[in-house]
C-alpha positions as CSV (number, residue, x, y, z in Angstrom):
1,M,-20.7,47.9,-57.3
2,I,-20.4,51.5,-58.8
3,G,-17.2,51.0,-60.0
4,A,-18.2,48.4,-62.5
5,I,-21.0,50.6,-63.6
6,A,-19.0,53.7,-64.0
7,G,-16.3,51.7,-65.7
8,D,-18.9,50.4,-68.1
9,I,-20.3,54.3,-69.0
10,I,-16.7,56.1,-69.1
11,G,-15.4,53.4,-71.5
12,S,-18.9,53.0,-73.6
13,P,-17.5,55.8,-76.4
14,F,-14.2,54.0,-76.9
15,E,-15.7,50.4,-77.5
16,H,-15.9,51.1,-81.2
17,H,-13.5,54.0,-81.2
18,P,-10.3,52.7,-79.9
19,I,-7.7,54.8,-78.3
20,K,-4.0,54.1,-77.1
21,T,-3.5,56.6,-74.5
22,K,-4.7,57.5,-71.2
23,Q,-5.4,61.2,-71.8
24,F,-9.2,61.6,-72.6
25,S,-12.3,63.2,-71.1
26,L,-13.9,60.6,-68.8
27,F,-17.6,62.4,-69.7
28,G,-18.7,63.6,-73.1
29,N,-21.7,63.0,-75.6
30,G,-20.9,59.9,-75.8
31,N,-21.4,57.9,-72.4
32,R,-24.2,55.6,-71.8
33,F,-24.8,52.4,-69.9
34,T,-24.7,49.5,-71.7
35,D,-25.4,45.5,-71.4
36,D,-22.3,45.8,-69.3
37,T,-24.2,47.4,-66.3
38,V,-27.5,46.1,-67.2
39,L,-26.5,42.2,-66.6
40,T,-24.3,43.8,-63.6
41,V,-27.4,45.0,-62.1
42,A,-29.5,41.8,-63.1
43,V,-26.6,39.8,-61.1
44,A,-27.1,42.1,-58.5
45,D,-30.8,41.5,-58.4
46,A,-30.1,37.7,-58.1
47,I,-28.3,37.7,-55.1
48,L,-30.8,39.7,-53.3
49,T,-33.6,37.9,-54.3
50,G,-32.5,34.4,-54.4
51,R,-33.6,33.8,-58.1
52,D,-32.2,31.9,-60.5
53,Y,-29.3,33.6,-62.4
54,G,-30.5,32.8,-65.8
55,V,-34.3,33.9,-65.2
56,V,-32.9,37.7,-64.0
57,I,-30.8,37.7,-66.4
58,A,-33.0,37.0,-68.8
59,E,-35.6,39.4,-67.8
60,Y,-33.3,42.3,-68.1
61,A,-32.2,41.8,-71.0
62,E,-35.5,42.1,-72.4
63,R,-36.0,44.8,-70.3
64,Y,-33.2,46.8,-72.1
65,P,-33.2,45.4,-75.3
66,K,-31.1,47.8,-76.9
67,A,-28.2,47.7,-74.4
68,G,-25.6,46.3,-76.7
69,Y,-25.8,42.7,-76.3
70,G,-24.0,40.0,-78.5
71,S,-25.6,37.9,-81.4
72,S,-25.0,34.5,-79.4
73,F,-26.7,36.2,-76.2
74,T,-29.5,37.7,-77.6
75,R,-30.6,34.3,-79.5
76,W,-30.5,33.0,-75.9
77,V,-32.5,35.8,-74.5
78,K,-35.2,34.9,-77.4
79,A,-34.9,31.1,-77.0
80,W,-37.6,29.5,-75.6
81,D,-35.6,26.4,-73.8
82,K,-32.3,28.7,-72.3
83,E,-29.6,26.4,-72.8
84,P,-26.3,27.4,-72.3
85,Y,-24.1,28.1,-75.8
86,G,-20.3,27.3,-74.8
87,S,-19.4,31.1,-74.6
88,Y,-15.7,31.9,-73.5
89,G,-16.9,35.6,-74.2
90,N,-16.1,38.6,-71.3
91,G,-19.6,38.7,-70.6
92,S,-19.7,36.3,-68.0
93,A,-16.7,38.5,-66.5
94,M,-18.3,41.8,-67.0
95,R,-21.5,41.0,-65.1
96,V,-20.0,38.9,-61.8
97,S,-18.6,41.7,-59.7
98,P,-21.5,41.8,-57.3
99,V,-20.6,38.2,-56.2
100,G,-17.4,39.4,-55.0
101,W,-19.2,41.6,-52.7
102,A,-22.0,39.4,-51.5
103,F,-20.3,36.3,-50.5
104,T,-17.7,35.9,-47.8
105,N,-15.4,33.3,-48.1
106,V,-13.3,32.1,-51.2
107,R,-15.5,28.9,-52.0
108,D,-18.8,30.5,-52.1
109,V,-17.4,33.1,-54.4
110,L,-15.7,30.8,-56.7
111,R,-19.3,28.6,-56.8
112,E,-21.5,31.5,-57.3
113,A,-19.3,33.2,-60.3
114,K,-19.6,29.8,-61.9
115,R,-23.0,29.4,-61.4
116,S,-23.6,33.2,-62.7
117,A,-21.4,32.2,-65.6
118,E,-22.8,29.1,-66.7
119,V,-26.5,30.0,-67.3
120,T,-25.0,31.4,-70.8
121,H,-21.0,31.0,-70.6
122,N,-20.4,27.3,-70.0
123,H,-17.3,26.9,-71.6
124,H,-14.2,27.0,-69.3
125,E,-12.7,30.0,-70.2
126,G,-16.0,31.9,-69.6
127,I,-16.3,30.3,-66.0
128,K,-12.6,30.4,-65.4
129,G,-13.0,34.3,-66.3
130,A,-16.1,35.1,-64.2
131,Q,-14.0,33.6,-61.2
132,A,-10.9,34.9,-61.7
133,T,-12.7,38.9,-61.9
134,A,-14.9,37.9,-59.1
135,L,-12.2,36.4,-56.6
136,A,-10.1,39.6,-57.3
137,V,-12.8,42.1,-56.4
138,F,-13.3,39.4,-53.0
139,L,-9.6,39.8,-52.4
140,A,-9.6,43.6,-52.7
141,R,-12.6,44.2,-50.7
142,K,-10.9,41.8,-47.5
143,G,-8.0,44.0,-47.9
144,K,-5.1,41.9,-49.8
145,G,-2.5,44.0,-51.5
146,K,-1.8,44.0,-55.1
147,V,1.0,41.7,-54.7
148,A,-0.7,38.9,-53.3
149,I,-3.9,39.3,-55.6
150,K,-1.4,39.2,-58.5
151,E,-0.1,36.0,-57.1
152,E,-3.3,34.1,-56.2
153,I,-5.5,35.1,-59.4
154,G,-2.3,34.2,-61.5
155,T,-1.3,31.0,-60.3
156,R,-5.1,29.6,-59.4
157,F,-6.1,30.6,-63.4
158,G,-3.1,30.6,-65.1
159,Y,-3.2,34.1,-66.2
160,D,0.1,35.8,-67.3
161,L,0.0,39.3,-65.1
162,D,3.7,39.3,-65.5
163,R,3.5,41.8,-68.4
164,T,3.2,45.4,-68.6
165,L,0.4,47.5,-70.2
166,D,3.3,49.1,-71.7
167,E,4.3,45.8,-73.6
168,I,0.6,45.4,-74.5
169,R,-1.0,48.0,-75.3
170,P,0.9,48.9,-78.8
171,S,-0.5,45.7,-80.3
172,Y,-3.4,45.0,-78.4
173,K,-6.4,44.5,-80.6
174,F,-10.3,44.1,-79.7
175,D,-11.1,41.1,-77.8
176,V,-14.1,39.9,-76.4
177,T,-12.8,36.5,-75.2
178,C,-12.4,35.9,-71.5
179,Q,-8.7,34.5,-72.2
180,G,-7.8,37.6,-74.4
181,S,-9.3,40.5,-72.3
182,V,-9.6,39.6,-68.3
183,P,-5.9,39.3,-67.7
184,E,-5.6,42.6,-69.6
185,S,-8.4,44.1,-67.7
186,I,-7.0,42.7,-63.8
187,L,-3.4,44.2,-65.0
188,A,-5.3,47.8,-65.8
189,F,-6.1,47.2,-62.2
190,L,-2.6,46.3,-60.7
191,E,-1.0,49.1,-62.6
192,S,-3.2,51.4,-61.4
193,D,-2.9,54.2,-58.3
194,S,-6.3,55.3,-58.1
195,Y,-10.0,54.4,-59.2
196,E,-9.5,56.8,-62.1
197,D,-6.4,55.5,-63.2
198,A,-7.1,51.8,-63.5
199,I,-9.9,53.2,-65.7
200,R,-7.9,55.2,-67.9
201,N,-5.2,51.8,-68.3
202,A,-8.2,49.7,-69.3
203,V,-9.4,52.4,-71.8
204,S,-6.2,53.2,-73.5
205,L,-5.2,49.5,-74.1
206,G,-7.5,50.0,-77.5
207,G,-9.6,47.1,-76.8
208,D,-13.2,46.0,-75.7
209,A,-13.1,49.6,-73.6
210,D,-16.4,49.4,-71.9
211,T,-16.3,46.0,-70.8
212,Q,-12.5,46.3,-69.9
213,A,-13.2,49.4,-67.4
214,C,-15.9,47.7,-66.0
215,I,-13.8,44.9,-64.9
216,A,-10.8,46.9,-63.7
217,G,-13.3,49.3,-62.2
218,S,-14.9,46.6,-60.1
219,I,-11.7,45.6,-58.8
220,A,-10.4,49.4,-58.0
221,E,-13.8,50.2,-56.3
222,A,-13.0,47.0,-54.0
223,F,-9.4,47.8,-53.3
224,Y,-9.3,51.9,-53.0
225,G,-12.5,51.8,-51.2
226,V,-14.8,54.2,-52.9
227,V,-15.2,55.8,-56.4
228,P,-14.5,59.2,-56.4
229,E,-17.6,61.6,-55.5
230,A,-17.2,63.7,-59.0
231,I,-17.6,60.2,-60.7
232,A,-20.4,58.8,-58.9
233,E,-22.5,62.0,-59.3
234,R,-22.0,62.0,-62.8
235,V,-22.7,58.3,-63.5
236,L,-25.7,57.5,-61.2
237,P,-28.1,60.4,-62.8
238,M,-27.3,58.2,-66.4
239,L,-29.0,55.2,-65.0
240,T,-32.9,54.6,-65.1
241,P,-34.8,54.5,-61.9
242,D,-35.1,50.9,-61.8
243,L,-31.5,50.0,-62.4
244,H,-30.4,53.1,-60.0
245,K,-32.6,51.7,-56.9
246,M,-31.3,47.8,-57.5
247,T,-27.8,49.2,-57.2
248,N,-28.4,51.1,-54.3
249,R,-30.5,48.4,-52.6
250,F,-27.2,46.3,-53.4
251,R,-25.0,48.4,-52.4
252,E,-26.6,49.3,-48.8
253,K,-26.5,45.7,-47.8
254,F,-23.3,44.4,-49.1
255,C,-20.9,47.4,-50.1
256,R,-20.8,49.5,-47.0
257,L,-19.8,52.3,-49.0
258,R,-21.1,55.8,-48.7
259,K,-23.9,56.6,-50.9
260,P,-23.0,59.4,-53.5
């Protein structure tokens, strides 16, 4: 789970200042957690407590109103009757990684990813993006190789994972749709040789950097086994005490990774 959060924080300075290179400083003055982190922790909280995803997501959004949410999501948070709004944005995928850690078989991972998405993102592409991300995390933590992960995600969800980042990067632009950002985020992981490399790959596309690094980072953590200590030690102090506490509670129960 810290892999998703670290990706968000590292990618945050580049969300509105895109770059097309892997050569950049991981940490500087502009790093912060965004809505990606807030809502990832919200999903983790919902899983731990057994409460409704929509209720918990709204609570966290109200607690952190300036985290950088989209306008449709903000209207949903403020609405009296919180009905899903047909979104296919990548917000469903950015927050879903705890599902890939907490559930023990493919059927349950797909079901819970759908449930976590459809409280807001009930468009089929929004649900698909969440399911693809959660399943990739699940397969990675279960020890599946990259070839198997690529084949399963590509076949099941119809994503084109035969492209390379070098082919995508020159013309790629900021895209917040699941269909236009989740496959590229998965490719950022598939082409990586380490957790850090996955983050650099995602940011270097020049798109929705924090969200794509969040997605790629969530899969990379599960695959490589741990977020490097030098990164985790910089990231965790940036969280508020309640976000930090919930992150550690979830990781201690489900992630089985050493605590920085």
